[in-house]
Rosetta silent file (secondary structure, phi, psi, omega in degrees, C-alpha in Angstrom):
SEQUENCE: XXXXXXXXXXXXXXXXXXXXXXXXXXXXXXXXXXXXXXXXXXXXXXXXXXXXXXXXXXXXXXXXXXXXXXXXXXXXXXXXXXXXXXXXXXXXXXXXXXXXXXXXXXXXXXXXXXXXXXXXXXXXXXXXXXXXXXXXXXXXXXXXXXXXXXXXXXXXXXXXXXXXXXXXXXXXXXXXXXXXXXXXXXXXXXXXXXXXXXXXXXXXXXXXXXXXXXXXXXXXXXXXXXXXXXXXXXXXXXXXXXXXXXXXXXXXXXXXXXXXXXXXXXXXXXXXXXXXXXXXXXXXXXXXXXXXXXXXXXXXXXXXXXXXXXXXXXXXXXXXXXXXXXXXXXXXXXXXXXXXXXX
SCORE:     score description
SCORE:     0.000 S_00000001
   1 L     0.000  127.038 -176.320  -11.369   19.623   13.252 S_00000001
   2 L   -76.017  143.408  179.939  -14.535   18.151   11.711 S_00000001
   3 L   -77.581  141.761  178.404  -17.136   16.605   13.990 S_00000001
   4 L   -65.175  145.786  177.912  -17.804   12.883   13.638 S_00000001
   5 L   -59.910  145.411  178.969  -21.102   12.030   11.939 S_00000001
   6 L   -70.113  141.349  175.809  -24.000   11.417   14.287 S_00000001
   7 E  -108.899   98.674 -173.539  -25.045    7.807   14.871 S_00000001
   8 E  -100.563  106.219 -177.777  -28.814    8.007   15.259 S_00000001
   9 L  -108.351   13.219 -177.154  -30.308    4.722   16.473 S_00000001
  10 L   -65.216  -38.096 -177.006  -33.560    6.110   17.863 S_00000001
  11 L  -164.915  162.154  172.859  -35.663    4.876   14.955 S_00000001
  12 L   -85.693    8.404  174.472  -35.536    3.881   11.293 S_00000001
  13 L   -88.096   -4.521 -173.180  -37.678    6.973   10.621 S_00000001
  14 L   -89.698    1.424 -175.429  -34.659    9.279   10.994 S_00000001
  15 L   -66.510  152.777  172.897  -33.115    8.423    7.621 S_00000001
  16 L  -104.229  146.830  177.763  -32.367   11.012    4.955 S_00000001
  17 L   -59.386  140.636  174.673  -33.124   10.309    1.277 S_00000001
  18 L   -70.813  166.709  178.904  -30.172    8.995   -0.678 S_00000001
  19 H   -60.711  -39.746 -179.742  -28.891   10.998   -3.628 S_00000001
  20 H   -66.237  -37.753  177.617  -30.509    8.520   -6.011 S_00000001
  21 H   -67.483  -42.102  177.401  -33.824    8.828   -4.190 S_00000001
  22 H   -61.131  -37.891  178.312  -33.616   12.632   -4.263 S_00000001
  23 H   -64.150  -41.308  177.369  -32.938   12.450   -7.985 S_00000001
  24 H   -63.344  -39.593  178.040  -36.050   10.306   -8.477 S_00000001
  25 H   -65.495  -43.470 -176.962  -38.069   12.826   -6.462 S_00000001
  26 H   -61.654  -34.203 -176.168  -36.672   15.770   -8.408 S_00000001
  27 L   -99.514   12.013 -178.330  -37.682   14.229  -11.730 S_00000001
  28 L   -65.783  142.498  172.187  -41.094   12.956  -10.616 S_00000001
  29 L   -88.450  125.708 -173.354  -44.098   13.613  -12.828 S_00000001
  30 L  -128.705  165.347  174.699  -46.805   15.140  -10.637 S_00000001
  31 L  -158.236 -168.164 -179.535  -50.369   16.409  -10.667 S_00000001
  32 L   -88.793  109.205 -174.060  -53.157   17.154   -8.208 S_00000001
  33 H   -70.895  -28.721  177.576  -53.803   13.927   -6.321 S_00000001
  34 H   -63.928  -31.056  172.743  -57.101   15.105   -4.800 S_00000001
  35 H   -85.999    5.635 -178.582  -58.311   15.353   -8.394 S_00000001
  36 L    58.286   44.447 -177.073  -56.700   11.923   -8.929 S_00000001
  37 L  -122.595   18.624  179.211  -54.315   13.418  -11.476 S_00000001
  38 L  -100.412  107.741 -175.448  -50.917   12.607   -9.984 S_00000001
  39 H   -64.657  -31.630 -179.221  -49.275    9.902  -12.145 S_00000001
  40 H   -70.050  -39.422  176.609  -46.529    9.124   -9.623 S_00000001
  41 H   -67.787  -40.880  177.587  -49.035    8.444   -6.857 S_00000001
  42 H   -59.889  -39.705  178.798  -51.122    6.348   -9.225 S_00000001
  43 H   -66.371  -42.949  179.194  -48.028    4.316  -10.095 S_00000001
  44 H   -62.749  -46.665 -178.582  -47.146    3.835   -6.428 S_00000001
  45 H   -64.209  -39.327  177.843  -50.673    2.770   -5.478 S_00000001
  46 H   -63.777  -43.067 -179.147  -50.868    0.365   -8.417 S_00000001
  47 H   -65.197  -44.151 -179.223  -47.506   -1.159   -7.496 S_00000001
  48 H   -62.784  -43.863  179.241  -48.432   -1.503   -3.817 S_00000001
  49 H   -61.621  -42.154 -179.641  -51.733   -3.188   -4.621 S_00000001
  50 H   -66.836  -38.211 -179.257  -50.006   -5.650   -6.959 S_00000001
  51 H   -59.032  -39.408 -175.548  -47.300   -6.482   -4.407 S_00000001
  52 L  -106.777   16.563  174.752  -49.936   -7.568   -1.887 S_00000001
  53 L    55.994   46.535  178.636  -52.459   -8.979   -4.358 S_00000001
  54 L  -117.380  161.688 -178.241  -55.102   -6.350   -3.605 S_00000001
  55 L   -77.082  -28.836 -175.700  -57.526   -4.470   -5.840 S_00000001
  56 E  -153.375  169.595 -179.362  -56.532   -1.013   -4.679 S_00000001
  57 E  -149.626  159.671  179.860  -54.234    1.116   -2.540 S_00000001
  58 E  -139.106  125.097  177.322  -54.142    4.554   -0.947 S_00000001
  59 E   -84.045  128.227 -178.960  -51.071    6.691   -0.242 S_00000001
  60 E  -132.631  163.641 -175.886  -51.292    8.513    3.095 S_00000001
  61 L   -65.988  -30.325 -171.765  -48.918   10.702    5.118 S_00000001
  62 L  -147.811  162.409  175.729  -48.244    8.278    7.974 S_00000001
  63 H   -65.569  -36.645  177.400  -48.530    4.742    9.274 S_00000001
  64 H   -60.853  -44.702  178.980  -50.825    5.952   12.029 S_00000001
  65 H   -64.212  -39.979  179.040  -53.234    7.403    9.477 S_00000001
  66 H   -60.722  -45.807  178.891  -53.143    4.193    7.446 S_00000001
  67 H   -64.479  -44.400 -176.382  -54.009    2.114   10.512 S_00000001
  68 H   -67.287  -36.244  175.807  -56.679    4.505   11.726 S_00000001
  69 H   -65.364  -42.990  179.362  -58.362    4.656    8.313 S_00000001
  70 H   -59.051  -45.166  179.922  -58.379    0.852    8.147 S_00000001
  71 H   -62.911  -42.224  179.261  -60.030    0.623   11.566 S_00000001
  72 H   -63.209  -40.262 -179.634  -62.613    3.234   10.581 S_00000001
  73 H   -66.470  -37.329 -169.663  -63.409    1.382    7.352 S_00000001
  74 H   -96.031   -3.066 -176.635  -63.771   -2.008    9.041 S_00000001
  75 L  -131.075  170.607  170.491  -65.718   -1.088   12.198 S_00000001
  76 L  -124.239  155.451  176.375  -68.749    0.736   13.534 S_00000001
  77 L   -53.537  141.937 -176.426  -68.968    2.706   16.796 S_00000001
  78 L    85.466   -8.172  175.987  -69.325    0.400   19.839 S_00000001
  79 L   -69.179  169.000  177.112  -67.414   -2.418   18.130 S_00000001
  80 E  -129.181  141.492  178.909  -64.393   -4.036   19.761 S_00000001
  81 E  -106.622  136.211  170.892  -60.959   -4.838   18.315 S_00000001
  82 E   -96.545  129.218  175.647  -58.815   -7.754   19.429 S_00000001
  83 E  -154.112  170.885  175.162  -55.082   -7.025   19.414 S_00000001
  84 E   -73.437  153.024 -177.852  -51.971   -7.709   21.459 S_00000001
  85 L   -65.930  -15.527  178.716  -51.404   -5.554   24.530 S_00000001
  86 L   -96.904    6.968 -171.353  -48.216   -4.191   22.909 S_00000001
  87 L   -59.048  140.458  176.507  -49.944   -3.115   19.685 S_00000001
  88 H   -58.978  -37.039 -177.921  -48.880    0.109   17.990 S_00000001
  89 H   -65.282  -18.282  174.742  -52.550    1.040   17.484 S_00000001
  90 H   -96.091  -48.821 -171.817  -52.848    1.182   21.284 S_00000001
  91 H   -75.514  -36.091 -165.187  -49.455    2.452   22.417 S_00000001
  92 L  -126.060   18.412 -177.823  -48.511    4.989   19.763 S_00000001
  93 L  -125.127   28.538  166.546  -51.627    6.315   18.048 S_00000001
  94 L    55.932   36.008  179.972  -52.903    8.766   20.669 S_00000001
  95 L    68.209   23.844 -174.924  -56.117    6.934   21.491 S_00000001
  96 H   -61.000  -31.972 -178.889  -57.160    7.170   17.870 S_00000001
  97 H   -61.630  -36.274  177.583  -59.282    4.012   17.926 S_00000001
  98 H   -80.539  -45.229 -175.028  -61.631    5.674   20.426 S_00000001
  99 H   -67.146  -43.779 -174.593  -61.344    9.228   19.097 S_00000001
 100 H   -88.342  -35.918 -170.543  -61.713    8.407   15.401 S_00000001
 101 H  -119.382  -10.278  178.747  -63.833    5.274   15.354 S_00000001
 102 L    64.312   35.769 -179.343  -65.577    5.039   18.724 S_00000001
 103 L  -116.660  160.630  176.944  -64.451    1.463   19.301 S_00000001
 104 E  -106.332  172.469 -175.720  -62.947   -0.339   22.281 S_00000001
 105 E  -126.760  139.119  172.947  -60.001   -2.720   22.463 S_00000001
 106 E  -112.674  120.236 -175.706  -59.611   -6.222   23.907 S_00000001
 107 E   -94.829  132.118  169.439  -56.004   -7.051   24.720 S_00000001
 108 E  -104.825  147.930  178.642  -54.466  -10.482   24.407 S_00000001
 109 L   -99.151   93.166 -176.442  -51.123  -11.209   26.010 S_00000001
 110 L   -87.871 -162.893  179.330  -49.184  -12.731   23.179 S_00000001
 111 E  -100.318  100.839 -178.260  -45.567  -13.704   22.677 S_00000001
 112 L    51.414   47.065  174.435  -43.584  -10.489   22.239 S_00000001
 113 L    91.513   -1.205 -177.649  -46.524   -8.803   20.550 S_00000001
 114 E  -109.153  121.880  178.861  -47.752  -11.786   18.551 S_00000001
 115 L   -97.352  161.764 -178.275  -51.167  -13.257   19.310 S_00000001
 116 L  -108.789  165.703  175.539  -52.408  -16.692   18.319 S_00000001
 117 H   -60.445  -37.524  179.849  -55.598  -17.928   16.684 S_00000001
 118 H   -63.677  -39.575  179.076  -56.497  -19.595   19.985 S_00000001
 119 H   -67.032  -34.199  176.325  -56.224  -16.292   21.847 S_00000001
 120 H   -62.648  -47.394  179.182  -58.524  -14.682   19.310 S_00000001
 121 H   -58.497  -38.664 -178.119  -61.131  -17.366   19.918 S_00000001
 122 H   -70.182  -16.393 -173.145  -60.815  -16.847   23.682 S_00000001
 123 L  -114.642   10.023  176.746  -61.494  -13.113   23.347 S_00000001
 124 L   -80.328  124.734  178.673  -64.517  -12.988   21.029 S_00000001
 125 L   -72.673  149.893  174.680  -67.508  -11.518   22.844 S_00000001
 126 L   -66.960  115.449 -176.277  -70.867  -13.283   22.775 S_00000001
 127 L   -62.971  -18.951 -179.862  -72.790  -11.332   20.099 S_00000001
 128 L   -87.614   -7.087 -178.191  -76.072  -11.895   21.960 S_00000001
 129 L   -87.751  107.897 -175.432  -74.765  -10.291   25.145 S_00000001
 130 L   -72.259   -9.935  179.115  -75.935   -6.652   25.142 S_00000001
 131 L   -79.925  -15.979 -175.889  -73.548   -5.829   27.999 S_00000001
 132 L  -117.019  159.514  178.653  -70.482   -6.277   25.802 S_00000001
 133 L   -76.456  144.307  175.253  -69.243   -4.720   22.590 S_00000001
 134 L   -67.397  126.723  174.774  -69.544   -6.740   19.378 S_00000001
 135 E   -77.938  121.059 -175.939  -66.158   -8.157   18.415 S_00000001
 136 E  -129.430  -14.152 -172.146  -65.692   -7.285   14.740 S_00000001
 137 E  -143.987  141.026  170.144  -61.994   -6.806   14.006 S_00000001
 138 E  -117.155  131.028  177.580  -58.622   -8.404   14.701 S_00000001
 139 E  -122.567  127.920  175.164  -55.475   -6.322   14.204 S_00000001
 140 E  -120.796  155.301 -177.073  -51.960   -7.765   14.255 S_00000001
 141 E  -117.959  127.985 -174.927  -48.616   -5.986   13.943 S_00000001
 142 L  -144.938  107.666    1.830  -45.792   -7.438   11.864 S_00000001
 143 L   -78.369  162.924  179.304  -43.054   -6.788   12.856 S_00000001
 144 E   -90.661  119.425 -178.344  -44.007   -5.813   16.414 S_00000001
 145 L   -58.975  -58.209 -177.260  -42.196   -2.669   17.510 S_00000001
 146 L   -73.180  -10.999  173.399  -42.482   -3.174   21.278 S_00000001
 147 L   -87.587    8.548  178.660  -41.809   -6.870   20.789 S_00000001
 148 L    76.559   30.940  179.227  -38.318   -6.002   19.565 S_00000001
 149 L    78.850   25.038  177.622  -39.032   -6.526   15.879 S_00000001
 150 E   -68.765  154.310 -177.352  -40.649   -9.943   16.356 S_00000001
 151 L  -137.964  158.999  177.692  -42.512  -11.370   13.374 S_00000001
 152 L   -87.976  148.218  168.352  -45.226  -13.874   12.494 S_00000001
 153 L   -82.131  162.225  178.121  -44.674  -16.972   10.394 S_00000001
 154 H   -61.046  -41.457  179.786  -46.901  -17.476    7.385 S_00000001
 155 H   -59.253  -41.954  179.182  -48.540  -20.462    9.091 S_00000001
 156 H   -63.655  -41.036  179.710  -49.441  -18.307   12.102 S_00000001
 157 H   -69.059  -35.917  175.884  -50.979  -15.657    9.871 S_00000001
 158 H   -61.414  -45.043 -179.837  -52.971  -18.265    7.951 S_00000001
 159 H   -61.327  -41.611  178.566  -54.391  -19.587   11.225 S_00000001
 160 H   -65.331  -44.568 -179.616  -55.364  -16.071   12.311 S_00000001
 161 H   -61.111  -45.095 -179.139  -56.931  -15.311    8.934 S_00000001
 162 H   -65.823  -38.623  177.865  -58.961  -18.517    8.932 S_00000001
 163 H   -62.781  -41.083  178.002  -60.121  -17.912   12.506 S_00000001
 164 H   -63.187  -47.992 -178.420  -61.305  -14.441   11.548 S_00000001
 165 H   -63.974  -39.631 -178.967  -63.192  -15.679    8.507 S_00000001
 166 H   -70.132  -18.178 -178.178  -64.777  -18.563   10.409 S_00000001
 167 L  -117.235   20.020  175.494  -66.032  -16.175   13.086 S_00000001
 168 L    57.363   39.772  177.742  -67.203  -13.350   10.827 S_00000001
 169 L  -109.488  143.911  171.210  -64.395  -11.022   11.914 S_00000001
 170 E   -82.061  161.183 -178.665  -62.512   -8.544    9.731 S_00000001
 171 E  -136.678  138.224  176.554  -58.723   -8.528    9.850 S_00000001
 172 E  -126.999  135.674  174.198  -56.101   -5.789    9.566 S_00000001
 173 E  -108.255  111.747  170.858  -52.339   -6.234    9.305 S_00000001
 174 E   -79.365   92.692 -176.791  -50.327   -3.298   10.625 S_00000001
 175 L  -101.828   44.181  179.785  -47.341   -4.045    8.429 S_00000001
 176 L   -47.097  -43.451  178.824  -45.340   -0.913    9.153 S_00000001
 177 L  -118.863   39.817 -177.201  -42.214   -3.056    8.887 S_00000001
 178 H   -60.047  -33.389 -178.438  -43.701   -5.967    6.942 S_00000001
 179 H   -71.852  -27.015  171.634  -40.760   -6.074    4.538 S_00000001
 180 H   -64.166  -42.964  178.367  -38.396   -6.588    7.474 S_00000001
 181 H   -62.838  -47.292 -176.703  -40.505   -9.594    8.456 S_00000001
 182 H   -67.576  -26.993  174.975  -40.641  -10.969    4.915 S_00000001
 183 H   -60.654  -35.266 -179.019  -36.870  -10.566    4.573 S_00000001
 184 H   -86.137  -40.709 -176.010  -36.500  -13.138    7.337 S_00000001
 185 H   -82.347  -22.267 -176.127  -39.387  -15.502    6.543 S_00000001
 186 L    65.623   17.207  178.421  -38.922  -15.378    2.748 S_00000001
 187 L   -75.074  158.024  179.780  -42.717  -15.477    2.399 S_00000001
 188 L   -82.409  126.516  175.533  -44.433  -13.930   -0.618 S_00000001
 189 H   -60.332  -30.183  178.266  -46.075  -10.534    0.038 S_00000001
 190 H   -60.495  -43.045 -179.604  -48.625  -11.551   -2.573 S_00000001
 191 H   -74.700  -37.738  178.541  -49.722  -14.515   -0.448 S_00000001
 192 H   -63.712  -42.350 -179.058  -49.615  -12.573    2.818 S_00000001
 193 H   -59.767  -32.391 -178.524  -51.799   -9.830    1.377 S_00000001
 194 L   -67.286  -17.368 -173.589  -54.523  -12.314    0.500 S_00000001
 195 L   -81.584  -19.034 -169.803  -54.965  -13.205    4.173 S_00000001
 196 L  -123.851  150.258  176.947  -56.190   -9.810    5.419 S_00000001
 197 L   -68.018  -40.678  176.610  -59.008   -7.388    4.632 S_00000001
 198 E  -136.379  152.125  177.885  -56.641   -4.445    4.941 S_00000001
 199 E  -146.057  133.955  176.354  -52.879   -4.131    5.180 S_00000001
 200 E  -118.078  149.477  172.681  -50.732   -1.062    5.783 S_00000001
 201 E  -145.876  149.457 -177.606  -47.005   -0.599    5.323 S_00000001
 202 E   -95.396  138.064  171.815  -44.592    2.280    5.900 S_00000001
 203 L   -92.454  -19.126 -171.711  -42.283    3.725    3.305 S_00000001
 204 L   -98.504    7.449  175.531  -40.622    5.998    5.870 S_00000001
 205 L  -101.787 -114.161 -175.130  -39.290    3.336    8.249 S_00000001
 206 L   -60.283  -21.815 -176.926  -36.893    0.624    7.071 S_00000001
 207 L   -83.357  -11.047  168.078  -37.374    1.554    3.425 S_00000001
 208 L    82.016    9.576  175.171  -35.878    4.992    3.937 S_00000001
 209 L   -77.143  155.268 -176.020  -38.398    7.286    2.226 S_00000001
 210 L   -74.217  -29.832 -174.705  -38.919   10.688    3.894 S_00000001
 211 L  -151.224  144.496  163.114  -42.715   10.530    4.213 S_00000001
 212 L   117.364  148.630  172.686  -45.604    8.182    3.662 S_00000001
 213 E  -138.536  167.360 -179.228  -47.418    4.899    4.126 S_00000001
 214 E  -131.498  136.601  172.750  -49.756    2.878    1.950 S_00000001
 215 E  -107.660  129.960  178.276  -53.033    1.135    2.771 S_00000001
 216 E  -119.015  144.614 -178.607  -54.052   -1.746    0.490 S_00000001
 217 E  -172.682 -162.248  175.586  -57.454   -3.417    0.314 S_00000001
 218 L   -73.601  163.403  177.331  -60.443   -4.029   -1.950 S_00000001
 219 H   -58.841  -41.507 -179.160  -61.669   -1.337   -4.345 S_00000001
 220 H   -62.222  -45.880 -179.994  -64.734   -0.808   -2.157 S_00000001
 221 H   -67.172  -37.383  179.438  -62.679   -0.324    1.006 S_00000001
 222 H   -67.664  -34.817  176.389  -60.194    1.984   -0.699 S_00000001
 223 H   -64.133  -41.737  175.129  -63.050    4.164   -1.952 S_00000001
 224 H   -63.048  -40.658 -178.174  -64.303    4.438    1.637 S_00000001
 225 H   -63.407  -35.941  178.543  -60.754    5.114    2.773 S_00000001
 226 H   -62.057  -41.437  179.395  -60.409    8.043    0.354 S_00000001
 227 H   -65.262  -41.400  179.389  -63.432    9.750    1.894 S_00000001
 228 H   -66.710  -43.936  177.602  -62.069    9.212    5.404 S_00000001
 229 H   -56.882  -42.241  179.463  -58.621   10.472    4.410 S_00000001
 230 H   -63.707  -43.393 -179.128  -60.219   13.616    3.004 S_00000001
 231 H   -64.252  -30.929 -179.170  -62.262   14.174    6.171 S_00000001
 232 L   -91.903    8.636  176.019  -59.119   13.845    8.291 S_00000001
 233 L    78.425   21.103 -176.958  -57.163   16.327    6.171 S_00000001
 234 L   -94.624    0.866  177.366  -54.926   13.738    4.549 S_00000001
 235 L   -72.529  125.716 -178.434  -55.629   14.673    0.945 S_00000001
 236 L  -114.618  159.360 -176.275  -52.415   15.997   -0.617 S_00000001
 237 L   -92.697 -102.547 -177.938  -51.876   17.804   -3.896 S_00000001
 238 L   -80.704   59.493 -176.527  -48.614   17.379   -5.840 S_00000001
 239 L   -82.499    4.042  178.245  -47.551   14.588   -3.516 S_00000001
 240 H   -60.986  -24.380  175.562  -46.018   12.646   -6.398 S_00000001
 241 H   -62.991  -36.794  176.860  -42.629   13.940   -5.277 S_00000001
 242 H   -74.928  -39.145  178.749  -43.139   11.874   -2.115 S_00000001
 243 H   -62.485  -35.239  178.926  -44.577    8.934   -4.053 S_00000001
 244 H   -62.294  -36.862  176.457  -41.452    8.903   -6.231 S_00000001
 245 H   -65.408  -40.394  177.906  -39.373    8.362   -3.093 S_00000001
 246 H   -64.204  -42.010  177.606  -41.667    5.485   -2.152 S_00000001
 247 H   -61.955  -43.268  178.574  -41.364    3.918   -5.590 S_00000001
 248 H   -62.345  -41.765 -179.532  -37.591    4.170   -5.416 S_00000001
 249 H   -61.707  -43.941  179.880  -37.622    2.599   -1.954 S_00000001
 250 H   -64.424  -34.128 -177.824  -39.723   -0.360   -3.094 S_00000001
 251 H   -80.557  -28.425 -169.046  -37.443   -0.932   -6.063 S_00000001
 252 H  -124.670  -19.562 -170.768  -34.080   -0.509   -4.315 S_00000001
 253 L  -106.719  -11.931  176.105  -34.265   -0.666   -0.526 S_00000001
 254 L   -66.354  -42.016 -173.935  -36.122   -3.884    0.284 S_00000001
 255 L   -63.703  -21.774 -176.634  -33.197   -5.978   -0.891 S_00000001
 256 L   -96.496    0.816 -177.186  -30.813   -4.292    1.565 S_00000001
 257 H   -60.967  -30.211  179.135  -32.905   -4.801    4.741 S_00000001
 258 H   -58.464  -33.334  178.056  -30.882   -7.901    5.625 S_00000001
 259 H   -61.452  -42.485  178.619  -27.894   -5.608    6.197 S_00000001
 260 H   -61.662  -41.416 -178.808  -29.846   -3.740    8.870 S_00000001
 261 H   -64.456  -41.360 -179.515  -30.765   -7.009   10.561 S_00000001
 262 H   -66.078  -39.113  178.906  -27.160   -8.192   10.657 S_00000001
 263 H   -68.664  -37.861  177.808  -25.983   -4.900   12.172 S_00000001
 264 H   -62.506  -41.605  179.084  -28.756   -5.015   14.774 S_00000001
 265 H   -64.133  -35.946  177.867  -27.682   -8.530   15.772 S_00000001
 266 H   -66.914  -40.021  177.342  -24.087   -7.340   16.163 S_00000001
 267 H   -64.779  -40.920  177.195  -25.226   -4.501   18.438 S_00000001
 268 H   -59.279  -42.366  179.030  -27.274   -6.997   20.432 S_00000001
 269 H   -64.638  -39.155  176.743  -24.216   -9.201   20.871 S_00000001
 270 H   -60.489  -44.686 -177.473  -22.179   -6.206   22.068 S_00000001
 271 H   -65.040  -36.736 -178.507  -24.796   -5.349   24.673 S_00000001
 272 H   -61.879  -22.786 -178.719  -24.961   -8.899   25.987 S_00000001
 273 L   -88.090   -4.954 -177.193  -21.318   -8.671   27.072 S_00000001
 274 L   -87.130  134.230 -174.927  -21.861   -5.548   29.202 S_00000001
 275 L   -68.524  -21.352 -177.313  -22.141   -6.111   32.951 S_00000001
 276 L   -87.921   -1.021 -179.246  -24.788   -3.401   33.382 S_00000001
 277 E   -90.757  130.702  177.926  -27.241   -5.100   30.996 S_00000001
 278 E   -85.295  -49.235 -177.202  -30.042   -7.164   32.523 S_00000001
 279 E  -163.710  162.939  176.758  -31.570   -8.646   29.366 S_00000001
 280 E  -136.823  134.969  172.439  -32.180   -8.188   25.635 S_00000001
 281 L   -66.025  147.330  177.792  -35.164   -9.278   23.599 S_00000001
 282 L   -51.743  130.934 -179.497  -34.155  -11.684   20.806 S_00000001
 283 L   -91.619  108.032 -175.259  -32.848   -9.611   17.893 S_00000001
 284 L  -114.083  -24.847  178.931  -34.602  -10.921   14.794 S_00000001
 285 L  -131.672 -120.726 -174.824  -34.897   -7.890   12.515 S_00000001
 286 L  -110.521   13.664 -176.905  -33.665   -4.285   12.877 S_00000001
 287 E  -116.396  131.151  176.381  -34.818   -3.487   16.423 S_00000001
 288 E  -115.892  119.287  177.745  -32.774   -3.967   19.598 S_00000001
 289 E  -116.819  117.997 -171.780  -34.649   -3.654   22.917 S_00000001
 290 E  -125.499  138.060  176.620  -32.393   -3.814   25.949 S_00000001
 291 E  -109.228  133.572  177.763  -33.081   -3.632   29.700 S_00000001
 292 E   -90.353  157.811  177.199  -30.513   -2.297   32.142 S_00000001
 293 L   -63.091  156.095 -170.448  -30.011   -3.640   35.655 S_00000001
 294 L   -61.865  -25.808 -178.369  -32.137   -2.008   38.344 S_00000001
 295 L   -91.910    6.804 -179.641  -29.244   -0.032   39.860 S_00000001
 296 L   -98.516  133.157  179.377  -28.255    1.548   36.523 S_00000001
 297 L   -81.601  111.183 -177.232  -29.448    5.072   35.703 S_00000001
 298 H   -61.910  -42.398 -179.295  -31.057    4.895   32.244 S_00000001
 299 H   -63.606  -38.267  178.216  -30.842    8.652   31.697 S_00000001
 300 H   -65.358  -38.421  178.587  -27.162    8.637   32.568 S_00000001
 301 H   -63.547  -47.089 -179.853  -26.595    5.788   30.116 S_00000001
 302 H   -65.591  -35.390  177.102  -28.381    7.609   27.288 S_00000001
 303 H   -67.057  -38.030  176.598  -26.484   10.814   28.112 S_00000001
 304 H   -59.085  -44.651  177.952  -23.218    8.872   27.992 S_00000001
 305 H   -65.715  -43.455 -177.691  -24.071    7.700   24.484 S_00000001
 306 H   -61.565  -35.443  179.154  -25.245   11.160   23.405 S_00000001
 307 L   -65.609  -17.857  178.086  -21.943   12.682   24.511 S_00000001
 308 L  -108.388   24.016  175.360  -20.330   10.349   21.996 S_00000001
 309 L    65.752   27.978  178.453  -22.691   11.322   19.178 S_00000001
 310 E  -119.018  125.419 -178.380  -24.830    8.182   19.576 S_00000001
 311 E  -109.616  128.850  170.241  -28.586    8.503   19.985 S_00000001
 312 L  -130.856  172.218 -174.831  -30.854    5.845   21.475 S_00000001
 313 E  -128.859  139.718  175.484  -34.343    6.221   22.928 S_00000001
 314 E   -63.232  141.262 -174.124  -35.875    5.267   26.271 S_00000001
 315 L  -133.446   15.586 -177.533  -38.387    2.455   25.821 S_00000001
 316 L   158.181 -175.633 -175.133  -39.564    1.841   29.377 S_00000001
 317 L   -56.565  -48.270  179.998  -38.492    2.273   33.000 S_00000001
 318 L  -123.072   19.884 -170.169  -35.101    0.564   32.569 S_00000001
 319 E  -119.561  144.356  173.957  -35.312   -0.145   28.849 S_00000001
 320 E  -133.489  163.667 -179.127  -33.984    1.511   25.717 S_00000001
 321 E  -124.378  142.118  170.131  -34.289    0.844   22.001 S_00000001
 322 E  -127.581  136.294 -178.234  -31.793    0.955   19.158 S_00000001
 323 E  -128.574  129.902  176.736  -32.892    0.613   15.530 S_00000001
 324 L   -91.572  157.211 -175.091  -30.660    0.071   12.532 S_00000001
 325 L  -164.491 -174.642 -172.399  -31.389    1.532    9.096 S_00000001
 326 L   -70.972  -10.365  175.262  -29.767    2.594    5.850 S_00000001
 327 L   -98.901    9.330  173.033  -27.880    5.457    7.532 S_00000001
 328 L  -103.556  123.932 -174.380  -26.163    3.069    9.958 S_00000001
 329 L  -117.515  165.356 -175.274  -22.876    1.795    8.518 S_00000001
 330 H   -57.962  -40.691 -177.378  -20.365   -0.845    9.524 S_00000001
 331 H   -62.161  -24.913 -179.757  -17.759    1.653   10.769 S_00000001
 332 H   -68.896  -25.955 -178.865  -20.324    2.934   13.261 S_00000001
 333 H   -61.914  -36.256  177.224  -20.425   -0.428   15.000 S_00000001
 334 H   -65.460  -40.336  178.564  -16.892    0.123   16.335 S_00000001
 335 H   -64.062  -41.648 -179.947  -17.921    3.516   17.711 S_00000001
 336 H   -64.486  -45.710 -178.932  -20.987    1.978   19.364 S_00000001
 337 H   -62.617  -40.751  179.056  -18.976   -0.855   20.914 S_00000001
 338 H   -62.228  -43.533  179.484  -16.373    1.572   22.250 S_00000001
 339 H   -65.586  -39.359  179.715  -19.047    3.733   23.858 S_00000001
 340 H   -65.526  -38.095 -178.848  -20.768    0.741   25.444 S_00000001
 341 H   -70.760  -25.817 -175.279  -17.505   -0.497   26.950 S_00000001
 342 L   -89.608   -3.266  179.164  -16.695    2.922   28.444 S_00000001
 343 L   -77.925    0.000    0.000  -19.958    3.288   30.385 S_00000001
C-alpha cells in the first residue's frame, strides 16, 4: 500500500522544482559568474533590476545574505537601524547586523511587523548626541513573516520613503515575499522599487525556486555589494542553473500566488472552528499563525499532525505556523481539516 504524500506546511522554502522548472535549469546557458560570464545570471539580474526600476541587481544564495549585504552597503560601524521588533533581520539572521556590519538596532512596536513613518520619526537619534549611535538606516519587511504575512500599502511605503529622505536616512525593503504582498495590493513593483535605496526578494520562498535571492539597487551600490558578496564567500561559478530556475519562477509562478493565499485563508477558517485554538492572526497572504489555548500541549498537537503526514512548525510558546505554497494542493485541505478535527 503506497504512503500518502507528505503535506509540508512548515515553510514555502520546502518546495521542489516543477518539471518545467527543472527543464529550464537543465537547458540553461552557463558560464563563470565570478568572471561575470554567466549569461543566465546576467539575464536574471537584468530582469530583476527592470522589475523594480533599479540600475542593477545581484544574485545571491539566500535572503539573509541579500539583507546583510544591503545593511553593510548602507551603513558604517556604530550606526543604528530602525526596524520593527519582529523584523527578520533581527529574529532570523543570527545577529548578522552586529557581526557583519557592527551596527545596533532600534526597535519600533508596529502593527504586526509594520512600522509607520511617525514611529520612524520618534526613533531617530539626535545626531549631535555622542552618547547615542547615529541613525542612518530604516529597514522594513514586506510581507512580515512573524506578523503572519502582513503587508504594507503603497501609501504607507511612500510615507516611510519620504520620511527617510527628509531625514537623511537610507532605506532597505526586505521583500522576501514582496510578490505575495503585491498580489494583494495590485501595486506596481516598478513604483515600489523607486521608494527604497535597496530591495531584496527571495526566489526560493513563494516563487518555488530551489535556491537564491536577488538584491536590487543603484549601480554604485551593486558594485559595492559584489565586493561584499565575494568577501563573505557568496561568489558562485556556473550558478546559471540556479538563475534559470529563478527566471522561470518570475515568468510563471507570480501569477499563481493568489492560489496559495486562498488555501491559507481556508486553513485559517478551519482552525477558527477548533475549540483548542485561542487566536489566529489575520490571514492575508500565504502564512497562517495560530495560538493554542494555554492548557493545550503544542508539541502534542504538532506530533498529532506529523503522525498524519502533516508538518507544521512551532512559532512561539503556544504558537505554530503553517505556510502554503505551490506543493500544497486542494485535496490536501481535506486531509488537514480531518486531522484538525481529530485532535
